[in-house]
C-alpha positions in Angstrom: 81.5 39.2 3.2 82.3 37.2 6.3 85.3 35.7 4.7 86.6 39.2 3.7 86.2 40.4 7.3 88.0 37.3 8.8 90.8 37.8 6.3 91.1 41.5 7.2 91.1 40.7 10.9 94.1 38.4 10.4 96.0 41.6 9.4 97.7 42.8 12.6 97.3 46.5 11.9 93.6 46.2 10.7 92.8 44.1 13.7 94.3 46.7 16.1 92.4 49.5 14.3 89.1 47.5 14.4 89.3 46.4 18.0 90.8 49.6 19.4 88.3 51.8 17.6 85.4 49.6 18.7 86.3 50.3 22.3 86.6 54.0 21.6 83.4 53.9 19.6 81.4 52.5 22.6 83.0 54.9 25.0 82.4 57.8 22.6 78.7 57.0 22.6 78.8 56.7 26.4 80.5 60.1 26.5 77.8 61.6 24.3 75.1 60.2 26.6 76.7 61.6 29.7 77.4 64.9 27.9 73.7 65.2 27.0 72.8 64.3 30.6 75.0 67.0 31.8 73.5 69.5 29.4 69.9 68.5 30.5 70.8 68.7 34.2 72.2 72.2 33.9 69.4 73.4 31.6 66.7 72.1 33.9 68.2 73.2 37.2 69.7 76.6 36.1 68.0 77.4 32.8 69.5 78.5 29.5 71.4 81.4 31.1 73.0 79.1 33.6 74.1 76.8 30.8 75.4 79.7 28.7 77.4 81.1 31.6 78.9 77.6 32.2 79.8 77.2 28.5 81.4 80.6 28.3 83.4 80.1 31.5 84.9 76.7 30.5 85.6 77.9 26.9 87.8 80.7 28.3 89.5 78.1 30.5 90.1 75.8 27.5 91.6 78.7 25.5 94.2 79.5 28.1 94.9 75.8 28.7 95.5 75.5 25.0 98.1 78.3 25.2 99.8 76.8 28.2 100.1 73.3 26.6 101.9 74.8 23.5 101.2 71.5 21.7 103.2 69.3 24.1 100.3 66.9 24.8 100.0 66.0 21.1 103.8 65.8 20.8 103.7 63.3 23.6 101.7 60.9 21.5 104.4 60.9 18.8 107.4 60.4 21.1 105.8 58.0 23.6 104.4 55.8 20.9 107.7 55.7 19.1 109.7 55.1 22.3 107.3 52.4 23.5 107.5 50.5 20.2 111.3 50.5 20.5 111.2 49.6 24.2 113.0 52.8 25.1 111.4 53.0 28.6 114.1 55.3 30.1 113.6 57.6 27.2 109.9 57.9 28.1 110.6 58.8 31.7 113.1 61.4 30.7 110.9 62.8 28.0 108.0 63.1 30.5 110.2 65.0 33.0 111.1 67.5 30.3 107.5 68.0 29.3 106.3 68.4 32.9 108.9 71.1 33.6 107.9 73.1 30.5 104.2 72.7 31.2 104.5 73.9 34.8 106.2 77.1 33.7 103.9 77.9 30.8 100.8 77.1 32.9 101.7 79.5 35.6 102.2 82.3 33.0 98.9 81.4 31.4 97.1 81.4 34.7 98.4 84.8 35.6 97.3 86.2 32.2 93.9 84.7 32.6 93.4 86.1 36.1 94.5 89.7 35.4 92.6 89.8 32.1 89.4 88.5 33.6 87.5 91.8 33.6 88.2 92.8 29.9 87.5 89.2 28.8 84.2 89.1 30.7 83.2 92.5 29.2 84.1 91.3 25.7 81.9 88.1 25.9 79.2 89.7 28.0 79.7 87.4 30.9 77.9 88.9 33.9 80.5 88.0 36.6 84.3 88.2 35.9 84.9 86.1 39.0 84.0 83.0 36.9 87.2 83.6 34.9 89.3 84.5 37.9 88.4 81.3 39.7 89.0 79.2 36.5 92.5 80.7 36.2 93.6 78.6 39.2 92.7 75.4 37.3 94.8 75.9 34.1 97.7 73.8 35.5 95.6 70.7 36.5 93.7 71.0 33.2 96.9 71.0 31.2 98.3 68.0 33.1 95.0 66.2 32.6 95.3 66.6 28.8 99.0 65.7 28.9 98.3 62.4 30.7 95.3 61.2 28.7 97.3 61.9 25.4 100.2 60.0 26.9 97.9 57.0 27.5 97.0 57.3 23.9 100.7 57.0 23.0 100.9 53.8 25.1 97.9 52.5 23.1 95.7 52.4 26.2 92.7 53.3 24.1 90.0 52.4 26.6 91.6 54.6 29.3 92.3 57.4 26.9 88.7 57.2 25.6 87.2 57.3 29.1 89.2 60.3 30.1 88.8 62.2 26.9 85.2 61.3 26.2 83.4 60.6 29.5 85.3 61.5 32.6 84.7 65.3 32.9 81.0 65.1 32.1 80.5 62.2 34.4 82.2 63.7 37.4 80.6 67.1 36.6 77.1 65.5 36.8 78.0 63.8 40.1 79.4 67.0 41.5 76.4 69.0 40.5 74.0 66.6 42.2 76.1 66.7 45.4 76.8 70.5 45.5 73.1 71.3 44.6 72.0 69.7 47.9 73.8 72.6 49.7 73.4 75.5 47.4 71.3 76.4 44.3 73.6 79.2 43.2 74.0 79.7 39.5 77.7 79.2 39.8 77.2 75.5 40.8 77.8 74.1 37.2 81.2 75.9 37.1 82.1 74.7 40.6 81.2 71.2 39.6 83.3 71.4 36.4 86.3 72.6 38.4 85.9 69.8 40.9 85.8 67.3 38.0 89.1 68.8 36.6 90.9 68.0 39.9 89.5 64.5 40.0 90.3 63.5 36.4 93.7 65.2 36.6 94.7 62.9 39.5 93.1 59.8 38.0 94.7 60.3 34.6 98.1 60.7 36.3 97.7 57.5 38.3 96.5 55.6 35.2 99.4 56.7 33.1 101.9 56.0 35.8 100.4 52.5 36.4 100.4 51.5 32.7 103.9 52.8 32.1 105.3 50.9 35.0 103.2 47.8 34.0 104.9 47.8 30.6 108.4 48.8 31.7 109.0 47.0 35.1 111.3 44.1 34.9 112.1 44.8 31.2 115.4 45.9 29.9 115.3 49.3 28.2 116.9 50.1 24.9 119.5 52.8 24.7 118.3 56.1 26.2 117.4 58.8 23.7 117.5 62.4 24.9 115.6 65.1 23.1 116.7 68.7 23.4 114.3 71.3 24.7 114.7 73.3 21.5 113.8 70.3 19.4 110.7 69.7 21.5 109.5 73.2 21.1 110.2 73.2 17.4 107.8 70.2 17.1 105.2 71.2 19.6 104.6 74.9 18.7 103.4 74.2 15.2 101.1 71.6 16.7 99.8 74.2 19.0 98.8 76.3 16.0 97.1 73.2 14.5 95.2 72.7 17.8 94.3 76.4 17.7 92.4 75.8 14.4 90.6 72.9 16.1 89.7 75.2 19.0 88.4 77.9 16.7 86.2 75.3 14.9 84.9 73.8 18.2 84.7 76.7 20.7 85.1 80.2 19.1 81.5 80.2 17.9 80.3 80.2 21.5 82.6 83.1 22.4 81.5 85.0 19.3 77.8 84.4 20.1 78.5 85.8 23.6 80.3 88.8 22.2 78.1 89.8 19.3 74.9 91.8 19.9 71.9 90.2 18.3 68.7 92.0 17.1 65.6 92.0 19.3 62.4 93.7 18.1 61.5 95.1 21.5 64.8 95.7 23.2 67.0 96.5 20.2 70.5 94.9 20.1 70.9 92.5 23.1 73.3 89.8 24.1 72.8 87.3 26.8 74.3 83.9 27.7 70.9 82.2 27.2 71.5 82.3 23.5 74.9 80.6 24.0 73.1 77.9 26.1 70.5 77.2 23.4 73.1 77.1 20.7 75.2 74.7 22.7 72.3 72.2 22.8 71.9 72.3 19.0 75.6 72.0 18.5 75.9 68.9 20.6 73.2 67.2 18.6 75.1 67.7 15.4 78.1 65.9 16.8 76.6 62.4 16.2 78.0 62.3 12.7 81.6 62.7 13.9 81.5 59.8 16.4 83.1 57.2 14.0 85.8 59.6 12.9 86.9 60.4 16.4 86.7 56.8 17.6 88.9 55.4 14.7 91.3 58.4 14.8 92.0 57.7 18.5 93.7 54.4 17.7 94.9 55.4 14.2 97.0 58.3 15.4 99.5 56.4 17.5 99.7 53.8 14.7 100.7 56.6 12.4 103.3 57.7 14.9 104.6 54.2 15.3 104.9 53.6 11.6 106.6 57.0 11.0 109.0 56.3 13.9 110.0 53.0 12.3 110.2 54.7 8.8 107.7 52.0 7.6 106.1 54.0 4.8 104.4 50.9 3.3 102.8 50.1 6.6 101.9 53.8 7.1 100.1 53.8 3.7 98.2 50.6 4.5 97.0 52.0 7.9 95.8 55.2 6.2 93.8 53.3 3.6 92.3 51.0 6.2 91.3 53.7 8.7 89.8 55.8 5.9 87.6 53.0 4.7 86.5 52.3 8.3 85.6 55.9 8.9 83.5 56.1 5.7 81.5 53.0 6.2 80.9 53.6 9.9 79.9 57.2 9.4 77.5 56.8 6.5 74.6 55.0 8.5 74.8 57.7 11.2 74.5 60.5 8.7 71.5 58.9 7.0 69.7 58.3 10.3 70.3 61.8 11.4 68.8 63.3 8.2 65.8 60.9 8.2 64.8 61.5 11.8 65.8 65.1 12.7 62.6 65.9 14.6 63.1 62.8 16.8 66.6 63.9 18.0 65.7 67.5 18.4 62.6 66.5 20.4 64.8 65.2 23.2 65.5 68.8 24.3 
């Protein structure tokens, strides 16, 4: 067994998958821990209703951010990974300028739509105060840039940085912000305020991190011939990816919106809906995410490898990485699933 592992680690692609996903795996668990801490803090300080209002508000923000990105964050992984592998540093800088210009325009439009549709959206999902949504509308742009930069770090294969921003950063800075803001006010809007503060912080940090690592890799090095991508080509690639991301959004977040919108039976009060139900459901949903830890960790390093192999037209290498990552996902996930099924009461007992 040991000899097989040593032999596999000598393979460059497998070694990169193993080491990179290991870092992502650790940070994924750290992110889960901080995420559960955030859920506990909000639930204990503001109750199930406070947690439900928070979940509904950030879900609407994520929806409009998804529309504003039009898939450009995921497109960045492909092109930055491909350009970096070919040492086309000037192409990366030019590509980034193109993406930033498009994102700025689409984010402004998305923010305006979110602001002026705040009242009907709040009525639809039974959110008590539409001002939650109007306030969040001002943060579509920093949220979109945050997602662009952490995905760009992924394209540069800075997996530790990507994993921190994607898995941990928002929950971590939200907890810190809640603790600080709570000293001055105990208003039920505190969790939302804290989340928006965290968006500003992580947006700035992710930008600085991407800028640092791009300069670190490109400074003093000769760039290959500059490759310019047309805006029409960018949009042809990114918009289908946006629809793919929409499916992921539906799977991850629409259940919360539907639970907020659909009336549920109550023996005494008849049909009722309140955000407390959303808060309780959110806790149960987060517990179920343990089984997906390995999948997400390994995919975080496998995706740029796929982009790199495809960019080089290395189909044999592409096939090998697919087989290696699939095996790693299966064997890393199996123990977690078994433990989850054997000790369900223990995990649910935390909350």
